[in-house]
C-alpha positions as CSV (number, residue, x, y, z in Angstrom):
1,M,33.2,-8.2,-2.5
2,T,36.6,-8.7,-1.0
3,D,39.1,-9.8,-3.7
4,L,39.0,-13.5,-4.1
5,T,42.0,-15.2,-5.6
6,I,41.0,-18.5,-7.4
7,R,43.5,-21.3,-7.7
8,H,43.1,-24.4,-9.8
9,H,44.3,-27.8,-8.5
10,G,44.4,-31.5,-9.5
11,A,44.5,-34.5,-7.2
12,A,48.1,-33.8,-5.9
13,G,47.1,-30.2,-5.1
14,M,44.0,-31.4,-3.3
15,R,46.0,-33.9,-1.2
16,A,48.6,-31.3,-0.4
17,M,45.9,-29.1,1.1
18,R,44.4,-31.9,3.3
19,E,44.8,-30.1,6.6
20,E,43.3,-26.8,5.3
21,I,40.4,-28.6,3.7
22,L,39.6,-30.6,6.8
23,A,39.8,-27.5,9.0
24,L,37.3,-25.8,6.7
25,Y,35.1,-28.9,6.7
26,T,35.2,-29.2,10.5
27,E,34.1,-25.6,10.8
28,V,31.3,-25.8,8.3
29,Y,29.9,-29.1,9.6
30,A,30.7,-28.6,13.3
31,G,27.1,-29.5,14.4
32,Q,27.0,-32.7,12.4
33,L,30.4,-34.4,13.0
34,A,28.9,-37.0,15.3
35,D,27.0,-38.5,12.3
36,P,29.2,-41.3,11.0
37,F,28.7,-40.1,7.4
38,R,29.9,-36.6,8.4
39,T,33.1,-37.4,10.3
40,P,36.2,-35.6,8.9
41,E,37.8,-39.1,8.2
42,R,34.9,-40.3,6.2
43,F,34.8,-37.0,4.3
44,W,38.5,-37.3,3.4
45,D,38.0,-40.9,2.3
46,R,35.4,-39.6,-0.2
47,L,37.6,-36.8,-1.4
48,D,40.6,-39.2,-1.7
49,A,38.4,-41.6,-3.8
50,Y,37.4,-38.7,-6.1
51,A,41.1,-37.8,-6.5
52,N,41.6,-41.2,-8.1
53,R,39.1,-40.5,-10.8
54,D,39.9,-39.1,-14.2
55,G,39.0,-35.4,-14.7
56,L,39.3,-34.4,-11.0
57,A,39.4,-30.6,-10.7
58,M,39.4,-28.4,-7.7
59,V,39.3,-24.7,-7.3
60,T,40.1,-22.9,-4.1
61,G,39.3,-19.4,-3.1
62,H,41.7,-17.3,-1.0
63,A,41.3,-13.8,0.5
64,D,44.4,-12.4,2.1
65,D,46.0,-15.8,1.7
66,D,43.3,-17.5,3.9
67,L,41.3,-20.3,2.4
68,V,37.8,-19.0,2.0
69,G,36.3,-22.1,0.3
70,F,36.7,-24.7,-2.4
71,A,34.7,-26.6,-5.0
72,L,35.6,-29.9,-6.6
73,G,34.4,-32.6,-8.9
74,Y,35.4,-35.2,-11.5
75,T,34.2,-36.6,-14.8
76,L,31.9,-39.6,-14.3
77,P,33.6,-42.7,-15.7
78,E,32.1,-45.0,-18.3
79,N,29.4,-47.2,-16.7
80,S,29.4,-45.0,-13.6
81,R,27.2,-46.1,-10.6
82,W,26.3,-42.4,-10.0
83,W,22.7,-43.0,-11.2
84,T,22.2,-46.3,-9.3
85,G,19.1,-45.9,-7.2
86,L,17.9,-42.8,-8.9
87,Q,14.2,-42.1,-8.2
88,G,12.3,-39.9,-10.6
89,P,11.3,-39.5,-14.2
90,H,14.7,-40.5,-15.6
91,A,15.2,-43.6,-13.3
92,D,14.6,-46.1,-16.1
93,D,15.9,-43.9,-19.0
94,E,19.1,-45.7,-20.1
95,E,20.0,-42.9,-22.5
96,F,19.8,-40.3,-19.7
97,T,21.9,-42.4,-17.2
98,R,24.4,-43.8,-19.7
99,E,27.9,-42.6,-19.1
100,D,30.8,-42.8,-21.6
101,G,33.6,-41.2,-19.5
102,N,33.2,-37.8,-21.2
103,R,29.5,-36.9,-20.8
104,T,29.0,-35.8,-17.2
105,F,30.9,-33.8,-14.6
106,A,30.0,-34.7,-11.0
107,F,30.1,-31.5,-8.9
108,N,30.9,-33.1,-5.6
109,E,31.7,-30.3,-3.1
110,L,31.2,-26.6,-2.7
111,M,32.1,-25.2,0.7
112,V,32.6,-21.7,2.0
113,H,33.7,-20.6,5.5
114,R,30.7,-19.5,7.5
115,S,32.3,-16.0,8.1
116,R,32.7,-15.5,4.4
117,R,29.2,-16.4,3.2
118,G,27.0,-13.8,1.6
119,H,29.7,-12.2,-0.5
120,G,29.4,-14.2,-3.7
121,F,32.4,-16.4,-3.0
122,G,30.3,-19.6,-3.5
123,H,29.0,-18.5,-6.8
124,A,32.5,-17.5,-7.9
125,L,33.9,-20.9,-6.9
126,H,31.0,-22.7,-8.7
127,D,31.6,-20.8,-11.9
128,A,35.4,-21.1,-11.8
129,L,35.1,-24.9,-11.4
130,L,32.6,-25.3,-14.3
131,R,34.0,-22.7,-16.7
132,R,36.8,-25.1,-18.0
133,R,34.6,-28.2,-18.3
134,T,34.2,-29.9,-21.6
135,E,31.4,-32.3,-20.6
136,Q,27.8,-31.9,-21.8
137,R,26.4,-31.6,-18.4
138,A,27.1,-31.5,-14.7
139,T,25.3,-33.2,-11.8
140,L,25.3,-32.8,-8.1
141,L,23.6,-34.0,-5.0
142,V,22.1,-31.7,-2.4
143,R,20.2,-32.4,0.8
144,P,16.6,-31.3,0.5
145,D,16.9,-29.6,3.9
146,N,20.0,-27.6,2.9
147,E,17.8,-24.7,1.7
148,P,20.6,-22.1,1.2
149,A,22.6,-24.4,-1.0
150,R,19.6,-25.8,-2.8
151,S,18.1,-22.4,-3.5
152,A,21.5,-21.1,-4.8
153,Y,21.9,-24.0,-7.2
154,L,18.4,-23.5,-8.6
155,R,19.1,-19.8,-9.1
156,W,22.3,-20.7,-10.9
157,G,20.4,-22.8,-13.5
158,W,20.5,-26.3,-12.0
159,R,17.3,-28.4,-12.2
160,M,16.1,-31.2,-9.9
161,I,15.6,-34.5,-11.7
162,G,15.0,-36.9,-8.8
163,T,16.4,-38.3,-5.6
164,V,19.1,-40.9,-4.6
165,K,20.7,-42.4,-1.5
166,P,24.3,-43.0,-2.7
167,F,25.6,-44.8,0.4
168,T,23.9,-47.0,2.9
169,D,24.7,-44.5,5.7
170,S,24.1,-41.4,3.8
171,P,20.9,-39.2,3.7
172,I,18.7,-39.1,0.7
173,F,19.8,-36.3,-1.7
174,E,18.1,-34.5,-4.5
175,V,19.9,-35.0,-7.8
176,L,20.4,-31.8,-9.8
177,V,21.6,-31.4,-13.4
178,L,23.0,-28.4,-15.3
179,P,23.7,-28.3,-19.1
180,L,27.3,-27.2,-19.8
181,R,27.0,-26.6,-23.5
């Protein structure tokens, strides 16, 4: 594997990298940008909203000073709406879906430049983001048809617990959970 330099960022660091992040996003989602949910502007709106949350963390991976990829997430706040609309065995389990502001880390994005895939960079970014977390568990959403990402998450220990449609214009996602301690 080419040397990957991992850098840690908070909200200000994420916002300072706006153009680099959107360039990577545009490259990764080039074939889907006509979908209103996938436009770069809509993507940045989501990231900017995450940046306003407590516990936001982002890691970036660089090789030869080029942005290879990034991963980011935030701590779910007390009474989070994350679990709203959950379909599956935990849908009505108030203990499972209860958030106290410290319990769950929402792993929102993991993106690696197409030309840099297959070298372990995604796994390295994933692990770097989660390594410092103090929450009990992490959760993420993945499209069922995104087989490369879905398979990787399952290999890395995540388990599928149901499905959810988080936005009216979003696809249905599988909800995965990973114990952190």
